[in-house]
C-alpha positions as CSV (number, residue, x, y, z in Angstrom):
1,X,68.4,101.3,55.6
2,X,65.6,101.6,58.1
3,X,67.1,98.9,60.3
4,X,70.4,100.8,60.3
5,X,68.9,104.1,61.2
6,X,66.9,102.4,64.0
7,X,70.1,100.9,65.4
8,X,72.1,104.3,65.0
9,X,69.2,106.3,66.7
10,X,69.1,103.7,69.5
11,X,72.9,104.0,70.1
12,X,73.0,107.7,69.8
13,X,70.1,108.2,72.4
14,X,71.7,105.5,74.6
15,X,75.1,107.3,74.6
16,X,73.5,110.7,74.9
17,X,71.3,110.0,78.0
18,X,73.6,107.3,79.8
19,X,75.9,109.2,82.3
20,X,79.0,107.7,83.6
21,X,78.5,104.8,86.2
22,X,80.4,103.8,89.2
23,X,80.1,100.1,89.8
24,X,80.2,99.0,93.4
25,X,80.5,95.4,94.6
26,X,78.5,94.3,97.4
27,X,80.3,91.4,99.1
28,X,77.6,90.6,101.5
29,X,75.0,91.1,98.9
30,X,76.5,89.1,96.1
31,X,75.8,91.8,93.6
32,X,76.9,95.0,91.6
33,X,75.2,98.3,92.3
34,X,75.2,100.6,89.2
35,X,75.4,104.2,90.6
36,X,74.6,107.0,88.2
37,X,77.2,109.8,88.7
38,X,74.7,112.4,87.8
39,X,71.8,111.6,90.1
40,X,74.2,110.0,92.7
41,X,71.6,107.1,93.0
42,X,71.9,103.4,92.6
43,X,69.9,102.8,89.5
44,X,70.2,99.0,89.3
45,X,71.6,95.9,91.1
46,X,72.9,92.9,89.3
47,X,73.5,89.5,90.9
48,X,76.8,87.9,90.5
49,X,78.6,85.1,92.4
50,X,79.0,84.5,96.2
51,X,81.0,87.0,98.2
52,X,82.5,89.1,95.3
53,X,85.4,91.3,96.5
54,X,87.1,92.9,93.4
55,X,86.4,93.6,89.8
56,X,87.8,95.2,86.7
57,X,86.3,97.0,83.7
58,X,87.6,95.9,80.2
59,X,89.6,98.8,78.3
60,X,86.7,99.1,75.8
61,X,84.0,99.3,78.7
62,X,82.1,96.4,77.4
63,X,82.3,94.0,80.3
64,X,83.6,93.4,83.8
65,X,85.3,90.5,85.4
66,X,84.2,90.0,89.0
67,X,86.1,87.7,91.4
68,X,83.7,85.7,93.8
69,X,85.7,84.5,96.6
70,X,82.9,82.7,98.2
71,X,82.5,80.2,95.4
72,X,85.8,80.4,93.5
73,X,84.5,81.7,90.2
74,X,84.8,84.7,88.1
75,X,81.5,86.4,86.8
76,X,81.8,87.9,83.1
77,X,79.3,90.7,83.2
78,X,78.1,92.4,80.1
79,X,77.8,96.0,81.1
80,X,75.5,97.2,78.4
81,X,72.9,94.6,79.0
82,X,73.8,94.4,82.7
83,X,73.8,90.7,82.7
84,X,76.2,87.9,83.7
85,X,77.2,86.3,80.2
86,X,79.5,83.6,81.7
87,X,80.9,82.2,84.8
88,X,84.5,81.1,84.9
89,X,85.6,78.2,87.0
90,X,88.9,76.4,87.4
91,X,90.7,73.8,89.7
92,X,93.3,76.7,90.1
93,X,90.9,79.1,91.7
94,X,91.5,79.3,95.4
95,X,89.9,82.4,96.9
96,X,90.2,84.4,93.7
97,X,90.5,88.1,94.6
98,X,92.4,90.8,92.7
99,X,91.3,91.5,89.0
100,X,92.9,93.7,86.3
101,X,92.8,93.8,82.5
102,X,95.8,94.7,80.3
103,X,95.2,98.1,78.7
104,X,95.5,96.4,75.2
105,X,92.5,94.2,76.0
106,X,94.3,91.0,75.4
107,X,94.4,89.6,78.9
108,X,92.7,89.7,82.4
109,X,94.6,88.7,85.5
110,X,92.9,87.2,88.6
111,X,94.9,86.3,91.8
112,X,94.2,83.0,93.3
113,X,95.2,83.5,97.0
114,X,94.8,79.9,98.2
115,X,96.6,78.3,95.4
116,X,99.5,80.7,95.1
117,X,98.7,81.3,91.4
118,X,98.0,84.0,89.0
119,X,95.1,83.1,86.7
120,X,95.6,84.5,83.1
121,X,92.4,84.9,81.1
122,X,92.2,85.4,77.4
123,X,90.0,88.5,77.5
124,X,88.9,88.2,73.8
125,X,87.5,84.8,74.3
126,X,86.7,85.1,78.2
127,X,88.6,81.7,78.6
128,X,91.2,80.8,81.2
129,X,94.5,80.6,79.1
130,X,96.9,79.4,82.0
131,X,97.9,79.6,85.7
132,X,101.2,80.8,86.8
133,X,102.7,79.8,90.1
134,X,103.7,82.8,92.5
135,X,105.5,80.8,95.2
136,X,104.3,83.7,97.4
137,X,101.7,83.7,100.2
138,X,98.3,85.3,99.6
139,X,98.6,86.9,96.3
140,X,96.0,89.5,96.7
141,X,95.8,92.6,94.4
142,X,97.1,93.3,90.8
143,X,97.6,96.3,88.6
144,X,99.1,96.5,85.0
145,X,101.4,99.1,83.4
146,X,100.0,101.4,80.8
147,X,102.0,99.8,77.9
148,X,100.6,96.3,79.1
149,X,104.2,95.1,79.6
150,X,104.3,94.6,83.3
151,X,101.8,93.6,86.1
152,X,102.5,94.1,89.8
153,X,101.0,91.9,92.5
154,X,100.9,92.2,96.3
155,X,101.4,89.2,98.4
156,X,100.0,89.8,101.9
157,X,101.6,87.1,104.0
158,X,104.9,87.2,102.1
159,X,104.9,90.9,102.5
160,X,106.2,91.4,98.9
161,X,105.2,93.1,95.7
162,X,105.8,90.8,92.7
163,X,106.8,92.1,89.3
164,X,105.3,90.1,86.5
165,X,106.8,90.1,83.0
166,X,103.6,89.8,80.7
167,X,105.4,88.8,77.6
168,X,107.3,86.1,79.4
169,X,104.4,85.2,81.6
170,X,106.6,84.9,84.8
171,X,107.5,86.7,87.9
172,X,111.0,88.5,87.6
173,X,111.2,90.1,91.0
174,X,109.7,90.0,94.5
175,X,110.1,93.4,96.2
176,X,110.0,93.4,100.0
177,X,107.3,95.7,101.2
178,X,105.6,96.1,104.7
179,X,103.6,93.7,106.7
180,X,100.1,93.1,105.4
181,X,100.8,94.4,102.1
182,X,97.4,94.6,100.2
183,X,96.0,97.4,98.1
184,X,98.3,99.0,95.5
185,X,98.1,101.4,92.5
186,X,100.4,102.3,89.6
187,X,101.1,106.0,88.8
188,X,99.5,107.0,85.3
189,X,103.2,107.4,83.9
190,X,103.9,103.8,85.1
191,X,106.9,104.9,87.0
192,X,105.7,104.3,90.7
193,X,103.8,101.7,92.4
194,X,102.2,102.6,95.8
195,X,101.6,99.6,98.0
196,X,99.6,99.8,101.2
197,X,100.9,98.0,104.2
198,X,97.7,97.3,106.2
199,X,99.4,95.7,109.2
200,X,102.3,98.2,109.4
201,X,100.1,101.3,108.8
202,X,102.5,102.4,106.1
203,X,102.6,102.7,102.3
204,X,105.7,101.6,100.3
205,X,106.6,103.7,97.2
206,X,108.3,101.4,94.6
207,X,110.4,102.6,91.8
208,X,109.0,100.5,88.9
209,X,112.2,100.7,86.9
210,X,114.6,99.9,89.8
211,X,112.4,97.3,91.3
212,X,112.9,98.6,94.8
213,X,111.1,100.5,97.5
214,X,112.3,104.2,97.6
215,X,110.2,105.5,100.4
216,X,108.0,104.3,103.1
217,X,105.3,106.7,104.4
218,X,103.0,106.6,107.5
219,X,99.2,106.2,107.0
220,X,96.2,105.9,109.1
221,X,95.2,102.7,110.7
222,X,94.7,99.7,108.5
223,X,95.4,101.2,105.1
224,X,93.6,98.8,102.6
225,X,93.5,100.3,99.0
226,X,95.3,102.9,96.9
227,X,94.1,105.0,93.9
228,X,96.1,107.8,91.9
229,X,94.3,110.8,90.6
230,X,94.3,110.8,86.8
231,X,96.9,113.4,86.7
232,X,99.2,111.5,89.0
233,X,99.6,114.3,91.4
234,X,97.8,112.9,94.2
235,X,97.2,109.4,95.9
236,X,94.0,108.4,97.9
237,X,94.4,105.8,100.6
238,X,91.5,104.6,102.7
239,X,92.4,103.4,106.1
240,X,89.9,100.7,107.2
241,X,90.8,100.8,110.8
242,X,90.6,104.6,111.3
243,X,87.7,105.0,108.8
244,X,89.2,107.7,107.0
245,X,91.0,108.6,103.7
246,X,94.5,110.1,103.5
247,X,95.4,112.0,100.4
248,X,99.1,112.5,99.5
249,X,101.0,114.8,97.4
250,X,103.0,112.4,95.1
251,X,106.0,114.7,94.3
252,X,106.5,115.7,98.0
253,X,105.5,112.3,99.4
254,X,103.6,113.9,102.2
255,X,100.0,113.9,103.3
256,X,97.9,116.7,102.0
257,X,94.8,116.0,104.2
258,X,92.8,113.2,105.8
259,X,89.1,113.0,105.3
260,X,86.8,111.2,107.8
261,X,84.4,108.9,106.1
262,X,83.3,106.2,108.5
263,X,82.0,102.8,107.7
264,X,85.2,100.9,107.3
265,X,86.3,102.2,104.0
266,X,87.5,99.8,101.2
267,X,87.5,100.3,97.5
268,X,88.4,103.8,96.2
269,X,88.5,105.3,92.7
270,X,88.9,108.7,91.2
271,X,86.7,110.1,88.3
272,X,88.5,110.7,85.2
273,X,88.2,114.4,85.4
274,X,89.8,114.2,89.0
275,X,86.9,116.3,90.5
276,X,85.5,113.6,92.7
277,X,86.7,110.4,94.5
278,X,84.4,107.5,95.3
279,X,84.9,105.3,98.3
280,X,83.0,102.1,99.3
281,X,82.3,102.1,103.0
282,X,81.7,98.5,103.9
283,X,80.2,98.7,107.4
284,X,77.9,101.7,106.4
285,X,76.5,100.1,103.1
286,X,77.1,103.2,101.2
287,X,79.4,105.0,98.7
288,X,80.8,108.2,99.8
289,X,81.8,111.0,97.4
290,X,84.7,113.2,98.1
291,X,85.0,116.7,96.4
292,X,88.7,116.9,95.6
293,X,88.6,120.8,95.5
294,X,87.4,121.0,99.1
295,X,88.5,117.6,100.4
296,X,85.0,117.0,101.9
297,X,82.4,114.4,101.7
298,X,79.6,115.8,99.7
299,X,77.2,112.9,99.2
300,X,76.5,109.5,100.7
301,X,74.8,107.0,98.3
302,X,73.1,103.8,99.8
303,X,74.2,100.6,97.8
304,X,74.0,97.0,98.8
305,X,75.3,95.0,101.7
306,X,79.2,95.2,102.4
307,X,80.3,97.3,99.5
308,X,84.0,96.8,98.8
309,X,85.5,96.6,95.3
310,X,84.7,99.7,93.2
311,X,85.3,100.6,89.4
312,X,84.4,103.5,87.1
313,X,82.5,102.9,83.9
């Protein structure tokens, strides 16, 4: 009974005092920065593999998968202990990059750019389950539908967005997008995919049901990532070349504002309450915080070297 109470008290205190955290990958620092969203300070840095680019947090918040492009591995990070539990390797890894979990927690997906493959991970065992050929060049980023039924992948050199049937474990469509298509995001209702075409300086709006592009919108220079607000009403697109973030009205498909951030922005994510957006600014070695009520940068948080991938925990 005493042991039970001790565990319960520890857990209660932990959750009572532990605020939400933004995880920032430092691709030149081979690490993750844990940024406290209350103090807006990096409270800890955890080493991972070489040149990590992207990561995803599991649906239950217990772990993260980190794609280490510099050594062709995936780090499995325990987010409670903040330690690497396991390092996944495979002959099918060739510049692993994009990472996503299915919302049901069953699978993790990692893109293998150099091998033209999608790596499927059994997320319950943290083991590689299979590799699926894409026949597309530079399969880069991935998102998964809210019902875990579909995954969407960008293929940079092929300039396509692949539609992946999770149950069948195969690609069922390759949708033509713009040149250099890279970052993408799925609307919270699962009906739209917005894919940023870095070379064309545009974003393709894809109807998820019809598997076709229904609009192409102009962006800043070098749009690189995409994030929806939790309510699905706005989209944030960092433009690496012009060092700013364009915010779009989803329904109107028009820009709302453009926010200067500087420092070669990359990864972007919006807080669950929608009040703040977080942008990793690679060249500035910092994470910038945007107040979504005023569309202004309110805070700049120093992190590690070359911040890029970002996630909310």
